[in-house]
C-alpha positions, 0 to 999 in steps of 0.5 A: 142345473139348466144353462141359460144361453142368454142373460136374464138381464136381456129383455129378449131372454125373459120374454121370448125364452118359451121353454123357460117361460113355461117352467116359470109360469108353472112354478109360480102358479100364474094364470097369466097368458103368454106375455107375448099376447095381451088379453082383450081386457088388459091394457097395453104397456106404456113405453115412454116412461122406460124410454125417458128413464133409459135416456136419463140413465145413459146420460149418467155414464158418458164415455162408459163411466158414471162419475160421482160429482160429490166425491169426484170419483168414478163408480164402476159398480154403478156403471155396470148397474146402469148397463144391466138396466139398459140391456134389460130394456133393450135401449141405449146400446151405445152406452151399454157397449161403452160401459163394457169397454170401460169395464174391460179396460179397468177390470183388474181394479174393479175385481181387486179394489185394494184395501186387502181385497184381492178378489171381490166375489160380488164385483167379479160375478157382476162383471161376468154377468154383464159380459154374458148379457152382452154376448161377450166371453166372460173368460176374457174380459180385458185379458182376465178370466172372470169365470176362473177368478169367480170359481176361486171364491167358491168354497169347495168343501165343508158346511159352506160348500158353494158359498162365495167369499171375498179373497183377502190379503192375510197381511191386511188385518182390516180386510173383510168379506163383504159377500152377501146373498146378492153377491151369491145370486150374481155368482149363480147367474155368472157361473150358470151362464158360463156352464161352470161346474161350480154353478150347482154348488153355488145354487145349492148354497143360495137355496139355503139362504131362504127361510121357511116363509119364502123370503131370503136374508141379505147377510150370509153366515160366517164361512166357518159356521157349522149350519149355513142355513137361514132357518138356523139363525134367529137373527135372519130377517126378510129382505125384499132386495135379496129375495128379488135377486135370488129369484132372478138367479134361480128362476132358470133352473130345472132343479125341482128345489129351485122351482119350489123356492121361486114359487115360495119367494114370489108368493112372499113378495106378493104378500108383502107388496103394499096396496099401492104397489110399492115395496119397503126396504129392510126390515120389511114394513119400512117406508116404500122406496124405488130400489126395492119396488123396482127390483121386486116389480122387475122380477115379478114381471119377468116371471109373468106375475103381471098384475103385481108388476103393473102395480109396482110400475104404477107406483114407480111412475109416480116417482119419475121426474116428468117434463113439467114446468120447473123441472130441468130437462136434464133431470127428466126420466130420473126416478126418485128414491122416495117421496122425500127425494121427489119433493126435494128434486121438485124444488132444487132439482137433482144436485151433486149431493142427491145424484147418486141416490137418483142413479141407484134408484133409477137403475133398479126402477127403470126395468120395472117400468116395462110393465107400466099400463098405458095411460098410467103415467098420464095420471101422475100430476106435475 
């Protein structure tokens, strides 16, 4: 397993890591040139859409925390998503720092949210990934060793070796394990970035969640299941979001199996991408949305699949609120989840009831806008 010196959520890591980039392009069979060079017949990429989206995202996390006005609660997990998106596009550094500071001050409540959950594997992994992306020490976030805590959620023996599992209070009968493939992918990123001995097993387990057609499933089997592989479960179904997260976690590995898995997953993503550049949610084939299109376009762009990434970015730009007559200045830059959300915002603006969906969609869509061809945004009408 290779070890990253920079988080893949950093734009510099994905675009200037020459050694890793060569591996990625080889693994994915891409004929695209070095992303640092624009071929003569390829247009430059737009920067205004990313800047507008990043500014809107930053405004959602004043003082480092996203607050849900509908339910009057702070959302630490969404705040981390916002920071990771901003870190990936290299903008709004003050907001990223503020989110990191707020997270450190509230880390125990984030990784151990209560209701019988003593350690949330997904939250712990995501917090560690943010720390690594910020060049902070993941073994000391607010006095908590996130790497050790995360290692404690990784199964060390049996068929489920390498699987992350929420640590639960046995006295709480209603407590449940919410770890899924996305949590597993975050764990691989965090453990790999920390050079943890558990990274190899976690990676091997993530690879088992890929089905023969190349996609990854979202739900993990029960820890006690004898066969933990995707192919063994007839209920397994393809998931664009889980596949995109898995590819992001695996693409830096020098494991031949990981490289082959990335190639199959990328091929599948490009097969299910709609002609207009969009991706639908689960089950695959549902109406397109900005979450899935953003995640897929982002990782395809990072891997040098520029044509597919540009198509996804163009679709996303058509769902971004622009500075048009009737659009509130505070809403400009946000990306709508789908056409229905875009239409509703055009007439009512972003409301307390719809702001959460806009925030989640934008956090996953804004990084993908890095591959928006110059001039494409101008074609989107008000």
